[in-house]
N, C-alpha and C positions, 0 to 999 in steps of 0.2 A: 436183595435190593438190586434192581436192574441198573445198567450203566446209563449215564446221561452225558450229553455233550455240553460244552460251555454255554451255548445259546439257550439251553433249557434249564439253566441253573441260576439260582439267586442265593447269594451268601449274605446273611443278615445277622447282625449282633443284637441281642436283646439287652438293653440297659435300663437302669432306673433305681429309684430309692428302695431300700430293703423293705420287703413286705408288700410291694405293689402288685405282685402276682405274676411275675415273669414265668416261673416254673409251671403254674397252673394254666397259663395261656398256651404253653407248649403241649400240655396234656389235652387241652381242648382242640388244638390244631391236629394232633395225632388222632383224636377221636373222630374229628370231622373227616379226616382222610381215610379212616378205616384201619389205621395201623394198630390201634388198641380198641378193646371192646367196652371199656368203661373208664371213667375219669379217675386217675390216681389222685390221692390226697397227701399233701405234705405231712399232715398230722398222722397219717397212717404209715408214712415212710415207704410208699409204693409208687412214687412218681418216676418217670423215665429219666428225667434230667438229674434229680438229686438222688443218686444211687449210692454214693459213698457212705460207708458206715457212720462216719462222723457227721455228715450232712443229715442223715436220718436222725441221728441222736440230737443234733443241735436244732433241727427243723429250719435250716436255712442253707443256702448255697455257700460253699467256701471255695469253690473252684469252677472255672468255666467248663461247660460240657457241650458236646456236639450232638444235635438232634435234628436229623434230616426229616422233612415232611414232604411226601410225594402227593402231587395234586395235578390232575389233568395233563399228564405228560411232562410236567415240570417237577423239579426238586428244589425245595428251599432248605439250604443248610443253615439252620438256626444255631447260633452259639449263645447259650444262656450264661450270662455273667453274674457274679455275686453282687448283691446290692450294698453290702457293708463296705464302708470306705476303706477299711484296712486291706481289702483285696482288690484295690484299684489296678494292681499289676496285671490281673487277668483281663481287665477292661482294655488296657493298652495292647495286650497280646491279641485279644479278639479283634480289635479294630484294624490290626495288620492283615487279617485274613478275610475281610468282608468288603463288599462294595456299598453297603448301606447299613444303617442302624435304626432300630425302633426303640424310642424312649417311652417306656411304659409308665403311666401316671395313674395313681389310685384316684378314681373319680370322687371318692368320698373324702380324701385328704387334700387333694389339689396339688399345686406346685410345692415340692419339698426340696430340701437341700440336695438330695440325690438326683433330682430332676435337673437342677442347675449344673451339678458336677458332670452328669452324663452329657448335657449340651456342650459344656466346655471341652470335654474329652473328644467329642465328635468334631468340634471346631479345630482342635489341635491337630487332628488327623485328616482334616478336610473330608470328612465322611458325610455323605448325604443322609438326611434324617427324616423320620416319620414320628409322629406322636400317636400312641394308642392309649385311650382312656379305658381303664379296666374297672371292674367292680361297679358297673352301672346299675346292678341289681340292688345295691345297698340303699336303704331308705334315705340316708343323708347325702347321697350323691347328687351333684348338680352339674351336669355336663356343660351346659351353656356358661355357667360361672367359671368353670375350670378352663374352657376354651378362651374366655375373655382374659383370664389371668395369664394364660400362655402367651396370648398376643401382647399383653401389656409387658410381660417379662422378656419375651424373645423377639418381638417385632411383628410387622404385618405380613411377613413371609409365612406365618402360621395360618393355614386355611383349612376349612373342611371341604370335602369334595362336592358337597351339595350347594356350596356358596358360589354359584356360577358367575355372578357379577364380579366378585373379588378375584376368582380364579381367572376369568377372562382377561382382566387387566394385568395380572401378574404374568400370565401366559404370553400376552402380547409383548411384554418387555423382554422376553427371551429370544426374540427374533425380529429383525428389522422389517421383514415382509409382513409378519403377523402384526407388528405395531402399526404399519400403514393401513392394514386392513381394519384394525380395531378403530383407529381414528376416523376412518371413512364410514364407520357405522355398519360394516358388513359382519355377518356372523362367521365364525370359524367352522370349517367342516369337522366332523368327528376325528378324522385322521390328523388334521392340523392341531386340533385341541389336545389330543393325546400325545402327539409328538412334542408340542410345546410344554405340556405338563411334565412329561418324562425328562425333557431337557432342563426344565426349571428345578426338578428334584435333584438331578445329577449335579447341577451347579451349586445347589444349596440355596437358590433363590426362592424355592417353594418347599414348605414343610407341611405335608398333608397331615390332617388329624382324623383318626377313626375312633370309634367307641365300641366296646364290647363288654359282655359279662362272660368271663371264662368259665365260671361255675355252671351257668345254665346254657352256654353255647350261643347266646344272642350276639350277632355281629361278627362271629369268628370267621364264617365263610367270606363275608364282605372284606374283612381285614386281609385274609390270605389272597383274595382276588386283587385287592389294591396293590399288594406287593408284587404279584406276578405281572400286573399291568404297568406299574410305574417305577418300581425299584430298578436301578441300573444293574445289568448283568455283568459277568466277569469280562466279557470281550470289550465292553465300553469303557473299562478303566483306562486312564492314561498310562502310557508306557512306564514300566517299573524301572527305576534307576538302580544301578549297582556298580561294582568295580570289577574289572577283568583281572586276569592273572598278573598283569603289570601294575595294577592299582589305578588304572585309568577309568574314568566314568564311561559306562556303557548303559544302554537301555534295552529292555526286552518287552515286547508287546504280548499281551495275553492271547494265546492262540496255539493251535496244535501244529502249525507249520513251522514254528520256531524250535530251536534246540531245547531239550528238556531242562527245566529248572523248577524248584519248589522251595518254599520257605517254611521252616519248622517254627510254628508260633506257640506251641505249648507241648509240655512233656507231662505224662501221667505215670506215676509209679504204681503199677498194678501188682498186687501181692502174688498173683498166679502167673501172669504173662511176663512180668518184669517191666522194663521201661517201654512205654508206648509214646511214639512221636507223632503229633498231629501236624500234617503237612498240607499247606495250601499250594496246589500245583499251579504255577504261574505260566509256564510255557511248555510246549511239547506234550509229552505224557510220561508217566512213570509206569514201568512194566515189572510185574512180579518176577523175581529171580534175576533181574538185571543188576549190573553194577552201576553205582552212581557215586559221583565225586562230592565229598564234603569240602566246600571251598574254604571254610574257616579253619577246620582241623587239618586240611590238606591231606586227607586220607580217603581211600576208596571204601565205600560201604556196599553190602549186598542187600537188595530188597527181598530178603528171604521170606518175609511174612508181611502181607499188606492187606488191609481190610477197611471196610466202611464201618463207622461207629454210629449207633443210635443209643445215647446214654452208655450203658455198659454192654449192650448187645452188639455182636460183631457179625458181619457178613462178608464173604470173599470179594476181593477187588483184584481181578487178574490184571487190569490196567486202569490207570486213573488219568483222565485227560485234563488239559489246561482249564482252569476255572473251577475245578472240583476240589473237595477237601476229603482226605482219607487219612488213615493211620498206618504206621509201620512199627513193628516191634523188634526189639533186640538189635537196634543199630548201635554199634559198639562205641563210636566216637561222637555221635550226634547229640547236641544239646539244643535247648530253646534258643532261637535266634540264628541258628545255622542255616546256610543255604546248601541245598543238594542240587547238583547240576551235571550236565554232560562234560566230561573231562576235556573234550576237544574244544569246548566253547564255554570257558569258565565265566561265571558271574557270581558275585557275592553281594547279596542285598544287605542293607543296613540292619543291624540287630534291633531287637525290641528295646525301646528306651523306658526303663522302669524308674519311677520316682525314687529319690534318695530316702533311705530310712530316716525317720524323724524321732524314733524312740529306741533306746538301747537298754537292754537288761542283761545283768550278769547271770550266766547259767552254770549251776554247780550240781554235781551228782549227789543224790541222797545217800548213795553207797560209795564209799571211797574206793578208788581204783578203777572207776568206770569212765574216766575222762576220754580214753581212746574210743570207747563205744559211743559216747556223746558226739565227738567230732565226726566219726564215720557216719552216724545216723543223720546229723545235721547236713553234711555234704550230700548225702543221698536225697534228702528232702529239698535241698536247694536246686536239684535238677528239676523237680516238679514245680517249685515256686522260686524263681530267681529274684523275686522282688524283696526277699529278706537276705541279710548278709550275716556272716559269722567272721569274727576277727579276734585275734589274741592280743590283749594289751600287755606288752612286754614289761611295763613298769608296775602295773598292779597285779600282773600274773592271773588275770581273769579272762575267761572266754565270754565275749560279748555277742549277744544276739540282737540284731537290729531289724526293725520292721516299721510298718506304718502306724501301728497302735497296739494296744493291749490285746485286742481280740486275735489279731494275726499271730502275735507271739505266743499266746496261750494255745492256739490251734497247733502251732509248730511243736510245742512241748508235749501236747496231748498225742500227736502223731509219733513223737519219739518214744513215748511209753507204749503205744499200741503196736507200732510196727517193729520197734527195735528193742522193746523190753527194758528201756532205761527210764528210771524215775529221776526227775531233776527238780531243783528248787530255783526259783527266780528271785534275784535280789537287785537292789539298786547298785549300779556300778560304783566302785571306789573311785575317788577323784585322784588323778595322778599328780598330787602335789610335788613340789620340788623344793630343795633347800639351796641356799647360797650364802655368801658373806658380804657384809657391807664395810667391814674394817680389815685391818691387817693384824698379823700375829707372828711371833718369832718363838719357836718351841723346839724342845729336844725330845726325841723319841729313843729310848734306850731299852734294849732287850738283852737280859743277861740271865743265863740259866746254867746251873752246874748241878748235875745229879749223878755223879759217877761216870767214868768214861769221858767221851768227847762232850764238851759243853756247847752252848750257843751264845754268841755275842754279836750284837749289832748296835751301832750308835749313830744317830743322824741328827743334824740341826737343820731345820727347814723354815723358810719364811713363807707365809701364806698371805695372799692379797686377792682382791677382785680382778677378774679378767673378762674380756669381751668374748673369748673363746670358751667352749664348754669345759675344756681342761687344758692347762698349759704347764709344761714341766721343763725346767732347765736346771743346770748345775753350775756352781761357781767355786768348785773345789780347788784347793791348792795344797802343795806339800804332801800329797798322798794320804791325807787324813782319812779318806775312804777310797779304797782301791777302785779303779775304773770298772773292773769286771762286776762290781756289786751295784753300780749305778742303775742298770736296767731292772734289778730286783727291787730297788727303792721305788722306781717309777711304777713298776707292776703292782707293788703293794699299795701305792696311793690310788692307782686307777681302780683296783678292786674295791677300795673303800668308798669310791664315788657312788656306788650303787645304793648305799645305805647311810644316810646322814644321821647325825647325833640327835636332832630335834624330834623327828617323827618317823625315822626310818625310810625317808624318801630319797630319791636320786639327787645327788649334789651336782650343781652346774656352776659354770663361770668362776672357776677358781684357778689361780696361778700358784704353783709351788716351786720354790727355788731351794735346791739342796746346796748348802754352802759350807758345811763342816760336818765333822763326826769323828769317830774313832773305830778301830777294829782290833781283833785279836788274831795273831798269826795262826793259831790252832783252832780256836772255837768259832771264828767267823765263817759264815756261809751265806748263800743266797737267801735261804729261808729266814735266817736270823735278821737280815736286813729288810726283808719284806715285813716281818713282824714289827720291827723298829719303826718302819715307815707308817704302818697302820696306827701305832701308838701316837706318833707325831700328828697324824691326820686328825684323830679324834680330839686330841688336846688343842691342836691349832685351829680347827674349825670352831670349836666351842669358845675360843678366846677372840675370834675375829668378827664378833657381832653377827652371828648367824640369824637368818630370817627364813620364813616359810613363803614360798611362791605358789600361786594358784593359776591354773589355765583360764584364759579369757577367750570367749568365742565371739565371733561376729555373726549376726543373724540378718537375713532378709525375709521379712514377714509380709505376705500378701493377704489382704483382707478388704472387705467392703468398707466404705467410708464410715458407716454408722458404728463401727466397732473400734474406731481409732482411740477414743478416750479410754476405754476399758483396757485396750492393749498397752497403752502408754502407762496407765496407772499400775497395771500388773508388772510391767517391766521395772518400774521404779522399786516395787516391793522386792524384786529379785536382785537388787543392787546393780541394776542395769542402767545403761545410758542410751537415750535416743539420739542418733547421729544425724538423722534427716528423714525426709519423706519425699516420695516421688509419685505423682499421679500416674495411673496406668491407663493405657489407651482403651482397654475394654471396660474401664470403670474400676473403682477401688483405689487403694494406695499400696505402695511398697514402703514399708518401714525399715529403715536401716538402724540397727541397734547393736550394742555389745553388752555382754554380761558374763559373770563368772560361770564357768562350766558347772560348778557345784549346784547352781541355782536353776539349771536348764535341763537336767536329766529327764524330768517328766513334763517338759513344756508342751510336748505334742498333745498330751491329755488336757492340759490347761487351756491351750489355744483352741482346741476343738470345743471345749465348754464355753469359752468366752464368745466365740464367733458362731455358735451353733453349727460347727463343722465346716463353715465357709472359709476359714482361714487356713493358710499353709505356710511353711517356712523351710528354709535351708540354712544350715549352720556350718561354719568353718572355724577351725582353730585359728586364733590370731596371734596370741603372745602369752607370756607369763608375766605376772606382776605381783608385787608384795601383797600378802593377805592382811587385812586389818588385824591389829594386835589382839583384840578380844576374841576374834574367831581363831586366830593362831593358837592362843592359849588353850582353847577347848580341844583342838586337834592334837596338840602335843600331850595334853593330859590324857586324852583317850588312848593315844599310842602307848604311853607309859603304863596305863592300867592294863592294857591288853598284853604288853610285854611281861608285866609282873605275873599275870595269870598263866602265861605260857611257861 
């Protein structure tokens, strides 16, 4: 692949609902440009874009891929993004590397949820948009109906390039001189029209619509020519803002005259090459063999291997100019979201913002002893897909895998098996219940053991009562009933017991313990004896102080269209939840503020997607602990006792 300068490059993301034909469109574009000799088929597993073994097996994209198409002295760097909602992280990554996006719509299916989500993602990133209606060869496709639906859904900015009247009016509004000319009844010159149209696309005021059949090639040439004519190029992008070495805001214009900088928008874990970093060069140029500074890691990397990618095919890239996209392998410190730049002129661009995980599952090895292999594998996979997270719950002792939905989590576990040879089971997470007391108690804990030789003796009297602090310990000893040097052992014995309560083996909180009396033996008393005595007092004292079970309560912010509000509120009531309020949103829909027990929310991501046809989303935050209803507490305690007896 020959080198191109920024003025002859277009960087375009392909977005859209799953199954709309993005991958096939790229095949058609490559065929039209002569890069391939025949159209690959997803069913046959031989497309340029979906080359990953798992993508071939699943027959859909699970990660963004870079596919350049060369045409008439220009290069269009297409980034093909997955259509399934679980992989929205790759959409966010791709939109950080392009100047425009094409939202592909199945002409036989019309506007779908994925169409709306793609539109909203582009708006979030201020990305200029095009619509491409694909599958026009299907019998039930109706291009005019779909265009009308697009206009009804997304506004009058949606226009076809053959609708000259509508285009002229919108073009006129992009420039005061053109507006005066329009109202005076004069026609625009071709140069004025194209300039106004390009400006309108760049500002988002115009969203052109094209149509094609990727399968038979109809309209593909016209679609590519439209992008070359009207899609903004890298040099037209507003200056990129970042932070310098002192943390102050600076900006960098896309161009070769500026100091070198690039943004790593995606990482690929290649089984043969290792880690591959996809880099959008923003300013200057990156040169093979040169040293480059990682502003985030504050480390210097060497560009020892740099190449252009087309799917999985690589071609040498001796240097990559501003505006182009290339790949580098084996960068030691570099991760997705990092900035590579000239050390003498540091700039650090904002990282990719990934949506928070909405579904967590506990992951356990099917073979005992492979926990370390699981953690190592998951952290390697996180380099490739930072949109999922791994965390260890210290209370339930589970490893939790968080993502956007079941598909993403299942793909992650499938990759664990394929790439790292680890078989895992997915389970619902355990609820981190807690225990506390509502009353007070006054108990004795006495440990006395005599079995030949030195014995053990420890005796404590402790009062237990509720506290605002997690654990509060004090002593009111007198007369040397318990020597001072044993008091720390008593406190340590109590603290160790706080990890496992008597009701259901949960962490105990909000307890005050006062050591006020006891006795000792001059020979047999020691620290261990007093620790054991304290633990005996704890178990008896908590049991006598009206212990109760607490459950975590979370606060939710749910975003969804108006028509789903009734179903959302009804579902929340079934989950023992409370609706705290509703806030109308500027772009339409409502934000529902609610709270519910965490135990009822583990699979809420799946339920909300079903209720709202995938149009709803939510974020969740831990809020507080509160007493669990008695009938539910009885079940939990009974389950714990049964499990303990079995062990």
